[in-house]
C-alpha positions as CSV (number, residue, x, y, z in Angstrom):
1,X,0.0,0.0,0.0
2,X,2.9,2.3,0.8
3,X,4.4,1.5,-2.5
4,X,1.2,2.4,-4.4
5,X,1.0,5.8,-2.6
6,X,4.6,6.5,-3.5
7,X,3.9,5.8,-7.2
8,X,0.9,8.1,-7.2
9,X,2.8,10.8,-5.5
10,X,5.6,10.5,-8.2
11,X,3.0,10.7,-11.0
12,X,1.4,13.7,-9.5
13,X,4.7,15.5,-9.2
14,X,5.5,14.7,-12.8
15,X,2.1,16.0,-13.9
16,X,2.5,19.2,-11.9
17,X,5.9,19.8,-13.4
18,X,4.5,19.3,-16.9
19,X,1.6,21.6,-16.2
20,X,4.0,24.2,-14.8
21,X,6.2,23.8,-17.9
22,X,3.2,24.1,-20.2
23,X,2.1,27.2,-18.3
24,X,5.5,28.7,-18.6
25,X,5.6,28.0,-22.3
26,X,2.2,29.7,-22.7
27,X,3.3,32.7,-20.7
28,X,6.5,32.9,-22.7
29,X,4.6,32.6,-26.0
30,X,2.1,35.2,-24.9
31,X,4.8,37.5,-23.8
32,X,6.7,37.0,-27.0
33,X,3.5,37.5,-29.1
34,X,2.7,40.7,-27.1
35,X,6.2,42.0,-27.6
36,X,6.2,41.1,-31.3
37,X,2.9,42.9,-31.8
38,X,3.9,45.9,-29.7
39,X,7.4,46.4,-31.0
40,X,6.9,45.3,-34.6
41,X,3.7,44.0,-36.1
42,X,1.5,46.9,-34.8
43,X,3.5,49.3,-37.0
44,X,2.4,47.6,-40.2
45,X,-0.9,47.7,-42.0
46,X,-1.6,45.5,-45.0
47,X,-4.4,44.6,-47.5
48,X,-4.9,42.4,-50.4
49,X,-7.6,44.7,-51.7
50,X,-5.2,46.4,-54.1
51,X,-4.8,46.6,-57.8
52,X,-2.3,47.8,-60.4
53,X,-3.4,51.0,-62.1
54,X,-2.1,53.7,-64.4
55,X,-3.4,56.9,-66.2
56,X,-4.4,55.5,-69.6
57,X,-3.9,57.8,-72.6
58,X,-6.8,57.9,-75.0
59,X,-5.8,58.6,-78.6
60,X,-8.3,60.7,-80.6
61,X,-8.0,62.6,-83.9
62,X,-7.9,66.4,-83.8
63,X,-9.6,66.6,-87.3
64,X,-12.3,64.6,-89.1
65,X,-11.4,62.4,-92.0
66,X,-11.2,58.9,-93.5
67,X,-8.7,56.5,-92.0
68,X,-6.1,55.6,-94.6
69,X,-3.8,53.4,-92.5
70,X,-3.6,51.8,-89.1
71,X,-0.1,50.8,-88.1
72,X,-0.6,49.2,-84.7
73,X,-2.7,46.4,-83.1
74,X,-3.7,45.5,-79.6
75,X,-0.9,44.5,-77.2
76,X,1.8,46.1,-79.4
77,X,4.4,48.2,-77.6
78,X,5.1,51.6,-79.1
79,X,7.5,54.5,-78.4
80,X,6.5,58.2,-78.1
81,X,6.3,59.7,-81.6
82,X,5.6,56.4,-83.4
83,X,2.9,56.6,-86.1
84,X,-0.3,54.9,-85.0
85,X,-2.9,56.0,-87.5
86,X,-3.0,58.1,-90.7
87,X,-6.0,60.0,-92.0
88,X,-6.4,60.6,-95.8
89,X,-4.6,63.9,-96.3
90,X,-6.4,65.0,-99.5
91,X,-8.9,67.4,-97.9
92,X,-6.2,68.9,-95.7
93,X,-3.8,69.3,-98.6
94,X,-6.5,71.2,-100.6
95,X,-7.3,73.3,-97.6
96,X,-3.6,74.2,-97.3
97,X,-3.4,75.1,-101.0
98,X,-6.4,77.3,-100.7
99,X,-5.1,79.0,-97.5
100,X,-1.7,79.7,-99.2
101,X,-3.5,81.2,-102.2
102,X,-5.6,83.4,-99.9
103,X,-2.4,84.5,-98.1
104,X,-0.8,85.5,-101.4
105,X,-3.9,87.4,-102.4
106,X,-3.9,89.2,-99.1
107,X,-0.3,90.3,-99.5
108,X,-1.0,91.6,-103.0
109,X,-4.1,93.4,-101.7
110,X,-2.1,95.1,-99.0
111,X,0.6,96.1,-101.4
112,X,-2.1,97.6,-103.6
113,X,-3.4,99.6,-100.6
114,X,0.2,101.0,-100.1
115,X,0.5,101.9,-103.8
116,X,-3.0,103.3,-103.9
117,X,-2.1,105.7,-101.1
118,X,0.3,107.6,-103.3
119,X,-2.3,107.9,-106.0
120,X,-5.0,109.1,-103.6
121,X,-2.5,111.6,-102.2
122,X,-2.0,113.0,-105.7
123,X,-5.8,113.2,-106.2
124,X,-6.2,115.1,-102.9
125,X,-3.5,117.6,-104.1
126,X,-5.3,117.9,-107.5
127,X,-8.6,118.6,-105.7
128,X,-7.0,121.2,-103.6
129,X,-5.6,122.9,-106.7
130,X,-9.0,122.7,-108.3
131,X,-10.5,124.3,-105.3
132,X,-8.0,127.1,-105.3
133,X,-8.6,127.7,-109.1
134,X,-12.4,127.8,-108.4
135,X,-11.7,130.4,-105.7
136,X,-9.7,132.5,-108.1
137,X,-12.5,132.1,-110.7
138,X,-15.0,133.2,-108.1
139,X,-13.0,136.3,-107.3
140,X,-12.8,137.1,-111.0
141,X,-16.5,136.5,-111.5
142,X,-17.3,138.6,-108.4
143,X,-15.2,141.5,-109.9
144,X,-16.9,141.2,-113.3
145,X,-20.3,141.2,-111.6
146,X,-19.5,144.3,-109.6
147,X,-18.2,146.1,-112.7
148,X,-21.2,145.2,-114.7
149,X,-23.5,146.3,-111.9
150,X,-21.7,149.7,-111.7
151,X,-21.9,150.1,-115.5
152,X,-25.6,149.3,-115.4
153,X,-26.3,151.9,-112.7
154,X,-24.4,154.6,-114.6
155,X,-26.3,154.0,-117.8
156,X,-29.6,153.9,-115.9
157,X,-28.7,157.3,-114.3
158,X,-27.8,158.9,-117.7
159,X,-30.9,157.4,-119.5
160,X,-33.2,160.3,-118.4
161,X,-30.8,163.0,-119.8
162,X,-30.6,161.2,-123.2
163,X,-26.8,160.7,-122.9
164,X,-27.3,156.9,-123.2
165,X,-29.2,155.2,-125.9
166,X,-31.7,152.5,-125.3
167,X,-29.5,150.0,-127.2
168,X,-26.5,150.7,-124.9
169,X,-28.6,150.3,-121.8
170,X,-29.8,147.0,-123.1
171,X,-26.2,145.8,-123.6
172,X,-25.3,146.9,-120.1
173,X,-28.3,145.0,-118.7
174,X,-27.3,141.9,-120.6
175,X,-23.7,142.2,-119.4
176,X,-25.0,142.5,-115.8
177,X,-27.1,139.4,-116.2
178,X,-24.2,137.5,-117.8
179,X,-21.9,138.6,-115.0
180,X,-24.5,137.6,-112.4
181,X,-24.8,134.1,-114.0
182,X,-21.0,133.7,-114.2
183,X,-20.8,134.6,-110.5
184,X,-23.4,132.0,-109.6
185,X,-21.5,129.4,-111.7
186,X,-18.3,130.3,-110.0
187,X,-19.9,129.8,-106.6
188,X,-21.3,126.4,-107.6
189,X,-17.8,125.4,-109.0
190,X,-16.1,126.2,-105.7
191,X,-18.8,124.2,-103.8
192,X,-18.1,121.3,-106.1
193,X,-14.4,121.6,-105.9
194,X,-14.6,121.7,-102.1
195,X,-16.8,118.5,-102.1
196,X,-14.4,116.8,-104.5
197,X,-11.5,117.7,-102.1
198,X,-13.4,116.3,-99.1
199,X,-14.2,113.1,-101.0
200,X,-10.6,112.6,-102.1
201,X,-9.4,113.1,-98.6
202,X,-12.0,110.7,-97.3
203,X,-10.9,108.1,-99.8
204,X,-7.3,108.5,-98.8
205,X,-8.1,108.3,-95.1
206,X,-10.2,105.1,-95.7
207,X,-7.2,103.6,-97.6
208,X,-4.8,104.8,-94.9
209,X,-6.8,103.1,-92.2
210,X,-6.1,99.8,-93.9
211,X,-2.4,100.3,-93.7
212,X,-2.0,102.6,-90.7
213,X,0.8,101.6,-88.3
214,X,1.0,98.2,-89.9
215,X,3.7,96.9,-92.2
216,X,3.3,93.9,-94.5
217,X,4.1,91.5,-91.7
218,X,1.7,93.0,-89.2
219,X,-1.2,94.0,-91.4
220,X,-4.4,92.4,-90.0
221,X,-5.5,91.0,-93.4
222,X,-2.1,89.3,-93.9
223,X,-2.0,88.2,-90.2
224,X,-5.4,86.6,-90.6
225,X,-4.6,84.9,-93.9
226,X,-1.3,83.7,-92.5
227,X,-3.0,82.3,-89.4
228,X,-5.5,80.4,-91.6
229,X,-2.5,79.1,-93.6
230,X,-0.8,78.0,-90.4
231,X,-4.0,76.3,-89.2
232,X,-4.2,74.4,-92.5
233,X,-0.6,73.3,-92.0
234,X,-1.4,72.0,-88.6
235,X,-4.5,70.2,-89.8
236,X,-2.3,68.5,-92.5
237,X,0.2,67.5,-89.9
238,X,-2.6,66.1,-87.7
239,X,-3.5,63.6,-90.4
240,X,-0.6,61.6,-89.0
241,X,-1.5,60.5,-85.5
242,X,1.5,59.7,-83.3
243,X,1.9,58.1,-79.9
244,X,1.9,60.8,-77.2
245,X,4.0,58.5,-74.9
246,X,5.6,55.1,-74.5
247,X,3.1,52.4,-73.8
248,X,1.1,49.3,-75.0
249,X,-1.8,49.6,-77.4
250,X,-5.2,48.6,-76.0
251,X,-8.8,48.9,-76.9
252,X,-8.2,49.6,-80.6
253,X,-11.5,50.6,-82.2
254,X,-10.4,52.1,-85.5
255,X,-10.4,50.4,-88.9
256,X,-9.1,51.3,-92.3
257,X,-11.7,53.2,-94.3
258,X,-13.6,54.3,-91.3
259,X,-14.9,57.9,-91.3
260,X,-14.0,59.5,-87.9
261,X,-14.9,62.8,-86.4
262,X,-12.6,65.0,-84.3
263,X,-12.4,63.6,-80.7
264,X,-13.7,60.1,-81.6
265,X,-11.8,57.4,-79.6
266,X,-9.4,55.4,-81.8
267,X,-7.4,53.4,-79.3
268,X,-5.8,53.6,-75.8
269,X,-2.2,53.6,-74.8
270,X,-1.2,52.0,-71.4
271,X,2.1,53.5,-70.1
272,X,3.1,50.3,-68.2
273,X,6.4,52.0,-67.1
274,X,4.3,54.4,-65.0
275,X,2.3,51.8,-63.1
276,X,1.2,52.5,-59.5
277,X,-1.0,50.6,-57.0
278,X,-4.4,51.6,-55.7
279,X,-4.6,50.0,-52.3
280,X,-8.0,50.0,-50.5
281,X,-7.4,50.0,-46.7
282,X,-10.1,49.8,-44.1
283,X,-10.7,53.1,-42.4
284,X,-9.6,51.7,-39.0
285,X,-6.1,50.9,-40.5
286,X,-5.3,54.5,-41.6
287,X,-4.8,56.2,-38.2
288,X,-1.0,56.2,-38.6
289,X,-0.7,56.1,-42.4
290,X,0.9,59.2,-44.0
291,X,2.1,60.2,-47.4
292,X,5.8,59.4,-47.9
293,X,5.8,56.2,-45.8
294,X,7.4,53.1,-47.4
295,X,5.5,50.0,-48.5
296,X,6.3,46.6,-49.8
297,X,4.1,45.2,-52.6
298,X,3.7,41.8,-54.1
299,X,1.7,40.8,-57.2
300,X,-0.3,37.7,-57.7
301,X,1.2,37.5,-61.1
302,X,4.8,36.8,-59.7
303,X,3.9,35.6,-56.2
304,X,6.0,36.2,-53.1
305,X,9.3,35.7,-55.1
306,X,9.1,39.3,-56.4
307,X,8.8,42.2,-54.0
308,X,8.3,45.8,-55.1
309,X,9.3,48.7,-52.9
310,X,7.0,51.7,-53.0
311,X,6.1,54.9,-51.3
312,X,2.7,56.2,-50.3
313,X,2.0,59.2,-52.6
314,X,-1.4,60.2,-51.1
315,X,-4.8,59.2,-49.8
316,X,-7.9,59.6,-51.9
317,X,-10.3,62.5,-51.2
318,X,-13.2,60.1,-50.3
319,X,-14.1,56.4,-50.0
320,X,-15.2,54.4,-53.0
321,X,-18.8,54.4,-51.9
322,X,-18.8,58.2,-51.7
323,X,-17.9,58.4,-55.4
324,X,-20.2,55.6,-56.5
325,X,-22.8,56.3,-59.3
326,X,-25.5,55.8,-56.7
327,X,-24.0,56.8,-53.3
328,X,-25.4,55.2,-50.2
329,X,-28.1,57.2,-48.4
330,X,-28.3,56.4,-44.6
331,X,-31.1,58.8,-43.8
332,X,-33.6,56.0,-43.1
333,X,-34.0,54.2,-39.7
334,X,-32.9,50.9,-41.1
335,X,-29.2,51.6,-41.0
336,X,-26.3,49.2,-40.7
337,X,-22.8,50.5,-40.3
338,X,-20.4,49.2,-43.0
339,X,-16.7,49.5,-42.7
340,X,-15.5,51.8,-45.4
341,X,-12.3,51.5,-47.5
342,X,-10.2,54.5,-48.6
343,X,-8.0,54.2,-51.7
344,X,-4.2,54.9,-51.3
345,X,-1.9,55.5,-54.2
346,X,1.5,53.7,-54.0
347,X,4.3,54.7,-56.2
348,X,6.5,51.8,-57.3
349,X,10.3,51.8,-57.9
350,X,10.9,52.3,-61.6
351,X,13.8,49.9,-61.9
352,X,11.8,47.1,-60.2
353,X,8.8,47.8,-62.4
354,X,11.0,47.6,-65.5
355,X,12.4,44.3,-64.4
356,X,9.0,42.9,-63.6
357,X,6.3,44.7,-65.6
358,X,2.7,44.9,-64.4
359,X,-0.6,45.3,-66.3
360,X,-3.6,47.3,-65.3
361,X,-6.0,45.6,-62.9
362,X,-3.6,42.9,-61.6
363,X,-4.2,41.9,-58.0
364,X,-1.6,43.2,-55.5
365,X,-0.9,42.8,-51.8
366,X,0.4,45.9,-49.9
367,X,2.1,46.3,-46.5
368,X,2.8,49.8,-45.2
369,X,5.4,50.5,-42.6
370,X,3.9,53.3,-40.4
371,X,7.2,53.7,-38.6
372,X,8.9,55.2,-41.7
373,X,9.0,59.0,-41.7
374,X,7.0,60.9,-44.3
375,X,9.3,62.3,-47.0
């Protein structure tokens, strides 16, 4: 009996030791976990609700026309300046020829204005001379009229004494009437000469307004014609549509022979070298997140074997639901709180991105180190 009690006691001691050891392990693990969380893990936030994104360039024509050639296809990589599409240039070439002809005509017209100014100046001088001559003729007519008037009065005074015959009086009367008519004609002539001078001066002033303070290069008519010519040149150049940046062709919608209008979408260019990541974090994760903090990113395309190093560029101005086509309205009594997510933009390292290219929409996993200082 004593032996059995001794065995039980030994087993109990062993069990107690094991329990104590297990308790010690639990305490150590809990302490280690707490320390790990406090000192390290709590400084990181992560999400797998993240996707590769980029500002896609939409290629559209600046002029209307018929597509003559399409040099690219979907998935094709192109460099900035490469020809993508050409529009039939016939209409643009004709418009340019017409604009150049109109420019030449405007130049000749302005030169005619300049040459005409000298002719109009001569006409003004001629009209001034005519007006002076008319004034002289008026003075002569006035003198003749006064002399005829005096002669007539003298003969009328001598008529009663018989010193002047009736025939002589008649001749004096006729001379007086003729002088009076000549005076009226001279007055009318000076009015006409004055009007001709004013008309000539007006014509010259009107012509001068077309060339006043403007040489051939700055005359408004020539400037307008030259601008139309330059616009026609630009339109002709726009018949060749080039890549605005490096990228990959996507969503090609244009075909040869298609009639397109200005601004119609032809294709898209995806600048894969400028990829970034849109990471949607829960609002409770963002308390310590700031722009400039570092992040590590992995892509489902490459798995955990490829790690990108990025920087938080900024936080969106609102949650995804706030910018939805039909935003949520929580004005009713039946309200359930839903945790919101806020998009963050993560800039990726260009060299890493070049070594392992991404495509728009690929799934990503992002971890942000909130201990890193904002840059």
